[in-house]
N, CA, C, O and CB atoms as a CASP TS submission, in Angstrom:
PFRMAT TS
TARGET T0000
AUTHOR 0000-0000-0000
METHOD Language model
MODEL 1
PARENT N/A
ATOM      1  N   UNK     1       4.591   8.775  16.508  1.00  0.00           N
ATOM      2  CA  UNK     1       5.572   7.946  17.225  1.00  0.00           C
ATOM      3  C   UNK     1       5.317   7.843  18.686  1.00  0.00           C
ATOM      4  O   UNK     1       5.637   6.848  19.337  1.00  0.00           O
ATOM      5  CB  UNK     1       6.930   8.473  17.026  1.00  0.00           C
ATOM      6  N   UNK     2       4.698   8.955  19.218  1.00  0.00           N
ATOM      7  CA  UNK     2       4.367   8.800  20.614  1.00  0.00           C
ATOM      8  C   UNK     2       3.403   7.638  20.969  1.00  0.00           C
ATOM      9  O   UNK     2       3.478   7.055  22.051  1.00  0.00           O
ATOM     10  CB  UNK     2       3.787  10.056  21.078  1.00  0.00           C
ATOM     11  N   UNK     3       2.551   7.346  20.071  1.00  0.00           N
ATOM     12  CA  UNK     3       1.638   6.272  20.207  1.00  0.00           C
ATOM     13  C   UNK     3       2.359   4.926  20.343  1.00  0.00           C
ATOM     14  O   UNK     3       1.946   4.047  21.099  1.00  0.00           O
ATOM     15  CB  UNK     3       0.708   6.259  19.042  1.00  0.00           C
ATOM     16  N   UNK     4       3.423   4.805  19.603  1.00  0.00           N
ATOM     17  CA  UNK     4       4.152   3.598  19.721  1.00  0.00           C
ATOM     18  C   UNK     4       4.872   3.359  21.021  1.00  0.00           C
ATOM     19  O   UNK     4       5.093   2.216  21.420  1.00  0.00           O
ATOM     20  CB  UNK     4       5.074   3.545  18.679  1.00  0.00           C
ATOM     21  N   UNK     5       5.242   4.447  21.690  1.00  0.00           N
ATOM     22  CA  UNK     5       5.990   4.311  22.953  1.00  0.00           C
ATOM     23  C   UNK     5       5.013   3.831  24.080  1.00  0.00           C
ATOM     24  O   UNK     5       5.444   3.311  25.108  1.00  0.00           O
ATOM     25  CB  UNK     5       6.679   5.703  23.348  1.00  0.00           C
ATOM     26  N   UNK     6       3.687   4.027  23.844  1.00  0.00           N
ATOM     27  CA  UNK     6       2.727   3.607  24.852  1.00  0.00           C
ATOM     28  C   UNK     6       2.291   2.189  24.737  1.00  0.00           C
ATOM     29  O   UNK     6       1.594   1.708  25.630  1.00  0.00           O
ATOM     30  CB  UNK     6       1.556   4.456  24.799  1.00  0.00           C
ATOM     31  N   UNK     7       2.664   1.454  23.658  1.00  0.00           N
ATOM     32  CA  UNK     7       2.219   0.130  23.464  1.00  0.00           C
ATOM     33  C   UNK     7       3.101  -0.816  24.353  1.00  0.00           C
ATOM     34  O   UNK     7       4.323  -0.698  24.446  1.00  0.00           O
ATOM     35  CB  UNK     7       2.282  -0.240  21.947  1.00  0.00           C
ATOM     36  N   UNK     8       2.364  -1.753  24.985  1.00  0.00           N
ATOM     37  CA  UNK     8       3.081  -2.549  25.980  1.00  0.00           C
ATOM     38  C   UNK     8       3.463  -3.910  25.476  1.00  0.00           C
ATOM     39  O   UNK     8       4.336  -4.549  26.063  1.00  0.00           O
ATOM     40  CB  UNK     8       2.258  -2.697  27.210  1.00  0.00           C
ATOM     41  N   UNK     9       2.839  -4.393  24.392  1.00  0.00           N
ATOM     42  CA  UNK     9       3.112  -5.788  23.915  1.00  0.00           C
ATOM     43  C   UNK     9       2.772  -5.842  22.425  1.00  0.00           C
ATOM     44  O   UNK     9       2.327  -4.859  21.831  1.00  0.00           O
ATOM     45  CB  UNK     9       2.254  -6.883  24.735  1.00  0.00           C
ATOM     46  N   UNK    10       2.982  -6.950  21.877  1.00  0.00           N
ATOM     47  CA  UNK    10       2.769  -7.288  20.489  1.00  0.00           C
ATOM     48  C   UNK    10       1.295  -7.168  20.169  1.00  0.00           C
ATOM     49  O   UNK    10       0.957  -6.634  19.112  1.00  0.00           O
ATOM     50  CB  UNK    10       3.284  -8.698  20.179  1.00  0.00           C
ATOM     51  N   UNK    11       0.397  -7.635  21.026  1.00  0.00           N
ATOM     52  CA  UNK    11      -1.035  -7.541  20.833  1.00  0.00           C
ATOM     53  C   UNK    11      -1.513  -6.133  20.736  1.00  0.00           C
ATOM     54  O   UNK    11      -2.347  -5.788  19.899  1.00  0.00           O
ATOM     55  CB  UNK    11      -1.742  -8.223  21.925  1.00  0.00           C
ATOM     56  N   UNK    12      -0.974  -5.322  21.603  1.00  0.00           N
ATOM     57  CA  UNK    12      -1.326  -3.818  21.521  1.00  0.00           C
ATOM     58  C   UNK    12      -0.811  -3.218  20.327  1.00  0.00           C
ATOM     59  O   UNK    12      -1.465  -2.341  19.763  1.00  0.00           O
ATOM     60  CB  UNK    12      -0.786  -3.018  22.695  1.00  0.00           C
ATOM     61  N   UNK    13       0.362  -3.625  19.859  1.00  0.00           N
ATOM     62  CA  UNK    13       0.882  -3.090  18.592  1.00  0.00           C
ATOM     63  C   UNK    13       0.015  -3.520  17.436  1.00  0.00           C
ATOM     64  O   UNK    13      -0.294  -2.724  16.549  1.00  0.00           O
ATOM     65  CB  UNK    13       2.324  -3.544  18.359  1.00  0.00           C
ATOM     66  N   UNK    14      -0.379  -4.781  17.444  1.00  0.00           N
ATOM     67  CA  UNK    14      -1.340  -5.299  16.280  1.00  0.00           C
ATOM     68  C   UNK    14      -2.599  -4.555  16.335  1.00  0.00           C
ATOM     69  O   UNK    14      -3.095  -4.233  15.255  1.00  0.00           O
ATOM     70  CB  UNK    14      -1.693  -6.882  16.386  1.00  0.00           C
ATOM     71  N   UNK    15      -3.202  -4.226  17.430  1.00  0.00           N
ATOM     72  CA  UNK    15      -4.475  -3.516  17.477  1.00  0.00           C
ATOM     73  C   UNK    15      -4.275  -2.205  16.972  1.00  0.00           C
ATOM     74  O   UNK    15      -5.076  -1.752  16.155  1.00  0.00           O
ATOM     75  CB  UNK    15      -5.061  -3.453  18.831  1.00  0.00           C
ATOM     76  N   UNK    16      -3.187  -1.465  17.405  1.00  0.00           N
ATOM     77  CA  UNK    16      -2.806  -0.094  16.942  1.00  0.00           C
ATOM     78  C   UNK    16      -2.717  -0.115  15.452  1.00  0.00           C
ATOM     79  O   UNK    16      -3.394   0.676  14.795  1.00  0.00           O
ATOM     80  CB  UNK    16      -1.441   0.389  17.561  1.00  0.00           C
ATOM     81  N   UNK    17      -1.888  -1.010  14.860  1.00  0.00           N
ATOM     82  CA  UNK    17      -1.689  -1.063  13.495  1.00  0.00           C
ATOM     83  C   UNK    17      -2.953  -1.354  12.719  1.00  0.00           C
ATOM     84  O   UNK    17      -3.159  -0.697  11.699  1.00  0.00           O
ATOM     85  CB  UNK    17      -0.685  -2.032  13.212  1.00  0.00           C
ATOM     86  N   UNK    18      -3.845  -2.301  13.112  1.00  0.00           N
ATOM     87  CA  UNK    18      -5.067  -2.523  12.557  1.00  0.00           C
ATOM     88  C   UNK    18      -5.972  -1.216  12.474  1.00  0.00           C
ATOM     89  O   UNK    18      -6.628  -0.954  11.467  1.00  0.00           O
ATOM     90  CB  UNK    18      -5.706  -3.589  13.335  1.00  0.00           C
ATOM     91  N   UNK    19      -5.957  -0.480  13.522  1.00  0.00           N
ATOM     92  CA  UNK    19      -6.704   0.683  13.607  1.00  0.00           C
ATOM     93  C   UNK    19      -6.257   1.834  12.659  1.00  0.00           C
ATOM     94  O   UNK    19      -7.080   2.567  12.110  1.00  0.00           O
ATOM     95  CB  UNK    19      -6.672   1.113  14.972  1.00  0.00           C
ATOM     96  N   UNK    20      -4.858   1.962  12.486  1.00  0.00           N
ATOM     97  CA  UNK    20      -4.232   2.826  11.594  1.00  0.00           C
ATOM     98  C   UNK    20      -4.619   2.485  10.131  1.00  0.00           C
ATOM     99  O   UNK    20      -5.016   3.349   9.350  1.00  0.00           O
ATOM    100  CB  UNK    20      -2.754   2.768  11.808  1.00  0.00           C
ATOM    101  N   UNK    21      -4.482   1.201   9.812  1.00  0.00           N
ATOM    102  CA  UNK    21      -4.808   0.726   8.480  1.00  0.00           C
ATOM    103  C   UNK    21      -6.218   0.996   8.137  1.00  0.00           C
ATOM    104  O   UNK    21      -6.511   1.462   7.037  1.00  0.00           O
ATOM    105  CB  UNK    21      -4.534  -0.719   8.351  1.00  0.00           C
ATOM    106  N   UNK    22      -7.177   0.698   9.110  1.00  0.00           N
ATOM    107  CA  UNK    22      -8.604   0.932   8.810  1.00  0.00           C
ATOM    108  C   UNK    22      -8.853   2.397   8.675  1.00  0.00           C
ATOM    109  O   UNK    22      -9.684   2.779   7.851  1.00  0.00           O
ATOM    110  CB  UNK    22      -9.519   0.342   9.897  1.00  0.00           C
ATOM    111  N   UNK    23      -8.228   3.211   9.386  1.00  0.00           N
ATOM    112  CA  UNK    23      -8.421   4.679   9.319  1.00  0.00           C
ATOM    113  C   UNK    23      -7.930   5.308   8.084  1.00  0.00           C
ATOM    114  O   UNK    23      -8.535   6.270   7.611  1.00  0.00           O
ATOM    115  CB  UNK    23      -7.764   5.330  10.439  1.00  0.00           C
ATOM    116  N   UNK    24      -6.794   4.792   7.487  1.00  0.00           N
ATOM    117  CA  UNK    24      -6.170   5.456   6.375  1.00  0.00           C
ATOM    118  C   UNK    24      -6.513   4.857   4.969  1.00  0.00           C
ATOM    119  O   UNK    24      -6.609   5.539   3.949  1.00  0.00           O
ATOM    120  CB  UNK    24      -4.699   5.425   6.590  1.00  0.00           C
ATOM    121  N   UNK    25      -6.684   3.505   5.035  1.00  0.00           N
ATOM    122  CA  UNK    25      -6.884   2.768   3.847  1.00  0.00           C
ATOM    123  C   UNK    25      -8.319   2.372   3.700  1.00  0.00           C
ATOM    124  O   UNK    25      -8.643   1.184   3.686  1.00  0.00           O
ATOM    125  CB  UNK    25      -6.012   1.589   3.821  1.00  0.00           C
ATOM    126  N   UNK    26      -9.207   3.375   3.586  1.00  0.00           N
ATOM    127  CA  UNK    26     -10.614   3.129   3.452  1.00  0.00           C
ATOM    128  C   UNK    26     -10.988   2.821   1.888  1.00  0.00           C
ATOM    129  O   UNK    26     -10.140   2.871   0.997  1.00  0.00           O
ATOM    130  CB  UNK    26     -11.411   4.410   4.020  1.00  0.00           C
ATOM    131  N   UNK    27     -12.275   2.516   1.680  1.00  0.00           N
ATOM    132  CA  UNK    27     -12.728   2.243   0.372  1.00  0.00           C
ATOM    133  C   UNK    27     -12.480   3.460  -0.475  1.00  0.00           C
ATOM    134  O   UNK    27     -12.039   3.321  -1.616  1.00  0.00           O
ATOM    135  CB  UNK    27     -14.182   1.843   0.369  1.00  0.00           C
ATOM    136  N   UNK    28     -12.752   4.692   0.045  1.00  0.00           N
ATOM    137  CA  UNK    28     -12.587   5.879  -0.744  1.00  0.00           C
ATOM    138  C   UNK    28     -11.130   6.055  -1.151  1.00  0.00           C
ATOM    139  O   UNK    28     -10.870   6.542  -2.251  1.00  0.00           O
ATOM    140  CB  UNK    28     -13.081   7.088   0.020  1.00  0.00           C
ATOM    141  N   UNK    29     -10.200   5.690  -0.334  1.00  0.00           N
ATOM    142  CA  UNK    29      -8.759   5.768  -0.735  1.00  0.00           C
ATOM    143  C   UNK    29      -8.561   4.924  -2.061  1.00  0.00           C
ATOM    144  O   UNK    29      -7.954   5.393  -3.024  1.00  0.00           O
ATOM    145  CB  UNK    29      -7.790   5.201   0.472  1.00  0.00           C
ATOM    146  N   UNK    30      -9.113   3.645  -2.055  1.00  0.00           N
ATOM    147  CA  UNK    30      -8.842   2.758  -3.209  1.00  0.00           C
ATOM    148  C   UNK    30      -9.660   3.228  -4.409  1.00  0.00           C
ATOM    149  O   UNK    30      -9.184   3.132  -5.541  1.00  0.00           O
ATOM    150  CB  UNK    30      -9.183   1.260  -2.868  1.00  0.00           C
ATOM    151  N   UNK    31     -10.806   3.704  -4.208  1.00  0.00           N
ATOM    152  CA  UNK    31     -11.747   4.089  -5.351  1.00  0.00           C
ATOM    153  C   UNK    31     -11.632   5.473  -5.811  1.00  0.00           C
ATOM    154  O   UNK    31     -11.995   5.751  -6.954  1.00  0.00           O
ATOM    155  CB  UNK    31     -13.160   3.888  -4.967  1.00  0.00           C
ATOM    156  N   UNK    32     -11.126   6.436  -4.966  1.00  0.00           N
ATOM    157  CA  UNK    32     -11.027   7.823  -5.487  1.00  0.00           C
ATOM    158  C   UNK    32      -9.623   8.359  -5.368  1.00  0.00           C
ATOM    159  O   UNK    32      -9.142   8.857  -6.386  1.00  0.00           O
ATOM    160  CB  UNK    32     -11.989   8.753  -4.744  1.00  0.00           C
ATOM    161  N   UNK    33      -8.878   8.326  -4.232  1.00  0.00           N
ATOM    162  CA  UNK    33      -7.574   8.939  -3.996  1.00  0.00           C
ATOM    163  C   UNK    33      -6.593   8.270  -4.849  1.00  0.00           C
ATOM    164  O   UNK    33      -5.988   8.931  -5.692  1.00  0.00           O
ATOM    165  CB  UNK    33      -7.151   8.866  -2.543  1.00  0.00           C
ATOM    166  N   UNK    34      -6.360   6.898  -4.692  1.00  0.00           N
ATOM    167  CA  UNK    34      -5.289   6.217  -5.412  1.00  0.00           C
ATOM    168  C   UNK    34      -5.460   6.415  -6.870  1.00  0.00           C
ATOM    169  O   UNK    34      -4.477   6.805  -7.500  1.00  0.00           O
ATOM    170  CB  UNK    34      -5.251   4.742  -5.089  1.00  0.00           C
ATOM    171  N   UNK    35      -6.635   6.186  -7.523  1.00  0.00           N
ATOM    172  CA  UNK    35      -6.747   6.471  -8.983  1.00  0.00           C
ATOM    173  C   UNK    35      -6.332   7.908  -9.401  1.00  0.00           C
ATOM    174  O   UNK    35      -5.664   8.109 -10.415  1.00  0.00           O
ATOM    175  CB  UNK    35      -8.188   6.237  -9.424  1.00  0.00           C
ATOM    176  N   UNK    36      -6.754   8.897  -8.579  1.00  0.00           N
ATOM    177  CA  UNK    36      -6.365  10.299  -8.884  1.00  0.00           C
ATOM    178  C   UNK    36      -4.898  10.465  -8.816  1.00  0.00           C
ATOM    179  O   UNK    36      -4.331  11.210  -9.615  1.00  0.00           O
ATOM    180  CB  UNK    36      -7.022  11.280  -7.933  1.00  0.00           C
ATOM    181  N   UNK    37      -4.226   9.784  -7.867  1.00  0.00           N
ATOM    182  CA  UNK    37      -2.820   9.923  -7.773  1.00  0.00           C
ATOM    183  C   UNK    37      -2.104   9.252  -8.937  1.00  0.00           C
ATOM    184  O   UNK    37      -1.039   9.709  -9.354  1.00  0.00           O
ATOM    185  CB  UNK    37      -2.350   9.372  -6.481  1.00  0.00           C
ATOM    186  N   UNK    38      -2.669   8.189  -9.460  1.00  0.00           N
ATOM    187  CA  UNK    38      -2.012   7.575 -10.753  1.00  0.00           C
ATOM    188  C   UNK    38      -2.251   8.541 -11.927  1.00  0.00           C
ATOM    189  O   UNK    38      -1.404   8.595 -12.819  1.00  0.00           O
ATOM    190  CB  UNK    38      -2.658   6.073 -11.137  1.00  0.00           C
ATOM    191  N   UNK    39      -3.316   9.281 -11.979  1.00  0.00           N
ATOM    192  CA  UNK    39      -3.533  10.158 -13.056  1.00  0.00           C
ATOM    193  C   UNK    39      -2.677  11.328 -12.961  1.00  0.00           C
ATOM    194  O   UNK    39      -2.265  11.845 -14.000  1.00  0.00           O
ATOM    195  CB  UNK    39      -4.902  10.550 -13.132  1.00  0.00           C
ATOM    196  N   UNK    40      -2.360  11.808 -11.802  1.00  0.00           N
ATOM    197  CA  UNK    40      -1.642  13.079 -11.530  1.00  0.00           C
ATOM    198  C   UNK    40      -0.113  12.823 -11.700  1.00  0.00           C
ATOM    199  O   UNK    40       0.626  13.659 -12.219  1.00  0.00           O
ATOM    200  CB  UNK    40      -1.975  13.626 -10.044  1.00  0.00           C
ATOM    201  N   UNK    41       0.315  11.623 -11.234  1.00  0.00           N
ATOM    202  CA  UNK    41       1.771  11.464 -11.120  1.00  0.00           C
ATOM    203  C   UNK    41       2.243  10.830 -12.439  1.00  0.00           C
ATOM    204  O   UNK    41       1.498  10.075 -13.064  1.00  0.00           O
ATOM    205  CB  UNK    41       2.178  10.566  -9.847  1.00  0.00           C
ATOM    206  N   UNK    42       3.443  11.128 -12.848  1.00  0.00           N
ATOM    207  CA  UNK    42       4.016  10.576 -14.016  1.00  0.00           C
ATOM    208  C   UNK    42       4.461   9.157 -13.649  1.00  0.00           C
ATOM    209  O   UNK    42       4.455   8.744 -12.490  1.00  0.00           O
ATOM    210  CB  UNK    42       5.185  11.456 -14.546  1.00  0.00           C
ATOM    211  N   UNK    43       4.870   8.393 -14.775  1.00  0.00           N
ATOM    212  CA  UNK    43       5.327   7.048 -14.593  1.00  0.00           C
ATOM    213  C   UNK    43       6.493   6.803 -13.593  1.00  0.00           C
ATOM    214  O   UNK    43       6.674   5.680 -13.122  1.00  0.00           O
ATOM    215  CB  UNK    43       5.714   6.559 -15.879  1.00  0.00           C
ATOM    216  N   UNK    44       7.245   7.813 -13.288  1.00  0.00           N
ATOM    217  CA  UNK    44       8.326   7.663 -12.385  1.00  0.00           C
ATOM    218  C   UNK    44       8.028   8.164 -11.024  1.00  0.00           C
ATOM    219  O   UNK    44       8.924   8.210 -10.181  1.00  0.00           O
ATOM    220  CB  UNK    44       9.483   8.321 -12.897  1.00  0.00           C
ATOM    221  N   UNK    45       6.805   8.545 -10.761  1.00  0.00           N
ATOM    222  CA  UNK    45       6.463   9.057  -9.325  1.00  0.00           C
ATOM    223  C   UNK    45       6.326   7.961  -8.401  1.00  0.00           C
ATOM    224  O   UNK    45       6.338   6.787  -8.770  1.00  0.00           O
ATOM    225  CB  UNK    45       5.150   9.870  -9.269  1.00  0.00           C
ATOM    226  N   UNK    46       6.180   8.377  -7.050  1.00  0.00           N
ATOM    227  CA  UNK    46       6.310   7.442  -6.013  1.00  0.00           C
ATOM    228  C   UNK    46       5.079   6.495  -5.963  1.00  0.00           C
ATOM    229  O   UNK    46       5.255   5.342  -5.569  1.00  0.00           O
ATOM    230  CB  UNK    46       6.504   8.170  -4.709  1.00  0.00           C
ATOM    231  N   UNK    47       3.863   6.907  -6.333  1.00  0.00           N
ATOM    232  CA  UNK    47       2.718   6.060  -6.400  1.00  0.00           C
ATOM    233  C   UNK    47       2.883   4.973  -7.364  1.00  0.00           C
ATOM    234  O   UNK    47       2.524   3.827  -7.091  1.00  0.00           O
ATOM    235  CB  UNK    47       1.546   6.817  -6.722  1.00  0.00           C
ATOM    236  N   UNK    48       3.421   5.296  -8.501  1.00  0.00           N
ATOM    237  CA  UNK    48       3.645   4.233  -9.602  1.00  0.00           C
ATOM    238  C   UNK    48       4.710   3.229  -9.134  1.00  0.00           C
ATOM    239  O   UNK    48       4.563   2.019  -9.305  1.00  0.00           O
ATOM    240  CB  UNK    48       4.131   4.916 -11.007  1.00  0.00           C
ATOM    241  N   UNK    49       5.849   3.799  -8.503  1.00  0.00           N
ATOM    242  CA  UNK    49       6.868   2.875  -8.044  1.00  0.00           C
ATOM    243  C   UNK    49       6.296   1.975  -7.005  1.00  0.00           C
ATOM    244  O   UNK    49       6.604   0.783  -6.981  1.00  0.00           O
ATOM    245  CB  UNK    49       8.075   3.607  -7.503  1.00  0.00           C
ATOM    246  N   UNK    50       5.458   2.514  -6.130  1.00  0.00           N
ATOM    247  CA  UNK    50       4.819   1.654  -5.095  1.00  0.00           C
ATOM    248  C   UNK    50       3.959   0.519  -5.676  1.00  0.00           C
ATOM    249  O   UNK    50       3.939  -0.609  -5.183  1.00  0.00           O
ATOM    250  CB  UNK    50       3.944   2.515  -4.186  1.00  0.00           C
ATOM    251  N   UNK    51       3.227   0.900  -6.790  1.00  0.00           N
ATOM    252  CA  UNK    51       2.451  -0.042  -7.458  1.00  0.00           C
ATOM    253  C   UNK    51       3.284  -1.199  -8.083  1.00  0.00           C
ATOM    254  O   UNK    51       2.928  -2.371  -7.959  1.00  0.00           O
ATOM    255  CB  UNK    51       1.668   0.656  -8.481  1.00  0.00           C
ATOM    256  N   UNK    52       4.443  -0.818  -8.782  1.00  0.00           N
ATOM    257  CA  UNK    52       5.327  -1.735  -9.383  1.00  0.00           C
ATOM    258  C   UNK    52       5.970  -2.658  -8.228  1.00  0.00           C
ATOM    259  O   UNK    52       6.083  -3.872  -8.395  1.00  0.00           O
ATOM    260  CB  UNK    52       6.421  -0.938 -10.219  1.00  0.00           C
ATOM    261  N   UNK    53       6.355  -2.060  -7.135  1.00  0.00           N
ATOM    262  CA  UNK    53       6.979  -2.778  -6.034  1.00  0.00           C
ATOM    263  C   UNK    53       5.978  -3.859  -5.496  1.00  0.00           C
ATOM    264  O   UNK    53       6.392  -4.981  -5.201  1.00  0.00           O
ATOM    265  CB  UNK    53       7.407  -1.762  -4.887  1.00  0.00           C
ATOM    266  N   UNK    54       4.718  -3.530  -5.376  1.00  0.00           N
ATOM    267  CA  UNK    54       3.728  -4.466  -5.011  1.00  0.00           C
ATOM    268  C   UNK    54       3.516  -5.571  -6.060  1.00  0.00           C
ATOM    269  O   UNK    54       3.315  -6.716  -5.655  1.00  0.00           O
ATOM    270  CB  UNK    54       2.472  -3.750  -4.759  1.00  0.00           C
ATOM    271  N   UNK    55       3.545  -5.335  -7.263  1.00  0.00           N
ATOM    272  CA  UNK    55       3.506  -6.300  -8.297  1.00  0.00           C
ATOM    273  C   UNK    55       4.631  -7.269  -8.255  1.00  0.00           C
ATOM    274  O   UNK    55       4.419  -8.457  -8.497  1.00  0.00           O
ATOM    275  CB  UNK    55       3.484  -5.647  -9.562  1.00  0.00           C
ATOM    276  N   UNK    56       5.873  -6.806  -7.947  1.00  0.00           N
ATOM    277  CA  UNK    56       6.993  -7.727  -7.890  1.00  0.00           C
ATOM    278  C   UNK    56       6.858  -8.516  -6.625  1.00  0.00           C
ATOM    279  O   UNK    56       7.138  -9.715  -6.632  1.00  0.00           O
ATOM    280  CB  UNK    56       8.354  -6.994  -7.954  1.00  0.00           C
ATOM    281  N   UNK    57       6.428  -7.889  -5.494  1.00  0.00           N
ATOM    282  CA  UNK    57       6.331  -8.613  -4.279  1.00  0.00           C
ATOM    283  C   UNK    57       5.268  -9.738  -4.289  1.00  0.00           C
ATOM    284  O   UNK    57       5.393 -10.781  -3.647  1.00  0.00           O
ATOM    285  CB  UNK    57       6.050  -7.664  -3.198  1.00  0.00           C
ATOM    286  N   UNK    58       4.236  -9.439  -5.056  1.00  0.00           N
ATOM    287  CA  UNK    58       3.165 -10.444  -5.184  1.00  0.00           C
ATOM    288  C   UNK    58       3.468 -11.499  -6.256  1.00  0.00           C
ATOM    289  O   UNK    58       2.728 -12.478  -6.346  1.00  0.00           O
ATOM    290  CB  UNK    58       1.843  -9.754  -5.514  1.00  0.00           C
ATOM    291  N   UNK    59       4.475 -11.356  -7.037  1.00  0.00           N
ATOM    292  CA  UNK    59       4.727 -12.269  -8.090  1.00  0.00           C
ATOM    293  C   UNK    59       3.752 -12.195  -9.199  1.00  0.00           C
ATOM    294  O   UNK    59       3.466 -13.230  -9.802  1.00  0.00           O
ATOM    295  CB  UNK    59       4.762 -13.590  -7.579  1.00  0.00           C
ATOM    296  N   UNK    60       3.212 -11.059  -9.525  1.00  0.00           N
ATOM    297  CA  UNK    60       2.213 -10.927 -10.535  1.00  0.00           C
ATOM    298  C   UNK    60       2.792 -11.355 -11.930  1.00  0.00           C
ATOM    299  O   UNK    60       3.965 -11.150 -12.242  1.00  0.00           O
ATOM    300  CB  UNK    60       1.692  -9.467 -10.559  1.00  0.00           C
ATOM    301  N   UNK    61       1.927 -11.929 -12.694  1.00  0.00           N
ATOM    302  CA  UNK    61       2.329 -12.274 -14.083  1.00  0.00           C
ATOM    303  C   UNK    61       2.278 -11.101 -15.075  1.00  0.00           C
ATOM    304  O   UNK    61       1.436 -10.217 -14.918  1.00  0.00           O
ATOM    305  CB  UNK    61       1.435 -13.376 -14.601  1.00  0.00           C
ATOM    306  N   UNK    62       3.133 -11.066 -16.065  1.00  0.00           N
ATOM    307  CA  UNK    62       3.111 -10.001 -17.029  1.00  0.00           C
ATOM    308  C   UNK    62       1.890 -10.238 -17.948  1.00  0.00           C
ATOM    309  O   UNK    62       1.332 -11.327 -18.075  1.00  0.00           O
ATOM    310  CB  UNK    62       4.462  -9.944 -17.841  1.00  0.00           C
ATOM    311  N   UNK    63       1.540  -9.093 -18.574  1.00  0.00           N
ATOM    312  CA  UNK    63       0.505  -9.046 -19.445  1.00  0.00           C
ATOM    313  C   UNK    63       0.776  -9.881 -20.701  1.00  0.00           C
ATOM    314  O   UNK    63       1.821  -9.668 -21.316  1.00  0.00           O
ATOM    315  CB  UNK    63       0.228  -7.673 -19.757  1.00  0.00           C
ATOM    316  N   UNK    64      -0.050 -10.778 -21.112  1.00  0.00           N
ATOM    317  CA  UNK    64       0.072 -11.614 -22.348  1.00  0.00           C
ATOM    318  C   UNK    64       1.417 -12.470 -22.270  1.00  0.00           C
ATOM    319  O   UNK    64       2.065 -12.712 -23.288  1.00  0.00           O
ATOM    320  CB  UNK    64       0.067 -10.652 -23.686  1.00  0.00           C
ATOM    321  N   UNK    65       1.742 -12.848 -21.194  1.00  0.00           N
ATOM    322  CA  UNK    65       2.948 -13.777 -21.098  1.00  0.00           C
ATOM    323  C   UNK    65       2.944 -14.604 -19.900  1.00  0.00           C
ATOM    324  O   UNK    65       2.043 -14.507 -19.067  1.00  0.00           O
ATOM    325  CB  UNK    65       4.237 -13.014 -21.108  1.00  0.00           C
ATOM    326  N   UNK    66       3.917 -15.412 -19.784  1.00  0.00           N
ATOM    327  CA  UNK    66       3.971 -16.407 -18.618  1.00  0.00           C
ATOM    328  C   UNK    66       4.977 -16.081 -17.573  1.00  0.00           C
ATOM    329  O   UNK    66       5.039 -16.759 -16.548  1.00  0.00           O
ATOM    330  CB  UNK    66       4.285 -17.799 -19.113  1.00  0.00           C
ATOM    331  N   UNK    67       5.784 -15.054 -17.792  1.00  0.00           N
ATOM    332  CA  UNK    67       6.783 -14.628 -16.794  1.00  0.00           C
ATOM    333  C   UNK    67       6.098 -13.789 -15.785  1.00  0.00           C
ATOM    334  O   UNK    67       4.928 -13.425 -15.903  1.00  0.00           O
ATOM    335  CB  UNK    67       7.959 -13.854 -17.432  1.00  0.00           C
ATOM    336  N   UNK    68       6.903 -13.483 -14.746  1.00  0.00           N
ATOM    337  CA  UNK    68       6.408 -12.559 -13.666  1.00  0.00           C
ATOM    338  C   UNK    68       7.094 -11.196 -13.744  1.00  0.00           C
ATOM    339  O   UNK    68       8.158 -11.059 -14.348  1.00  0.00           O
ATOM    340  CB  UNK    68       6.655 -13.180 -12.247  1.00  0.00           C
ATOM    341  N   UNK    69       6.468 -10.187 -13.120  1.00  0.00           N
ATOM    342  CA  UNK    69       6.985  -8.820 -13.139  1.00  0.00           C
ATOM    343  C   UNK    69       8.258  -8.887 -12.272  1.00  0.00           C
ATOM    344  O   UNK    69       8.267  -9.399 -11.152  1.00  0.00           O
ATOM    345  CB  UNK    69       5.900  -7.733 -12.583  1.00  0.00           C
ATOM    346  N   UNK    70       9.341  -8.329 -12.871  1.00  0.00           N
ATOM    347  CA  UNK    70      10.546  -8.160 -12.088  1.00  0.00           C
ATOM    348  C   UNK    70      11.250  -6.947 -12.429  1.00  0.00           C
ATOM    349  O   UNK    70      12.298  -6.658 -11.850  1.00  0.00           O
ATOM    350  CB  UNK    70      11.436  -9.280 -12.242  1.00  0.00           C
TER
END
């Protein structure tokens, strides 16, 4: 939070946010960490709920159907 107080404008915030995303959401995160979290957590865990929320937000279609995830 201290880093946010030092940002002077929207462009500085965008650069800071891009840096945080690049540092935390690496290829290893998507290929190793996230799949391991899916295997460890049960279907009601926070990782699974985040995945479902992303599917709803993106308007993904249901498997073998024409409707969207809701």
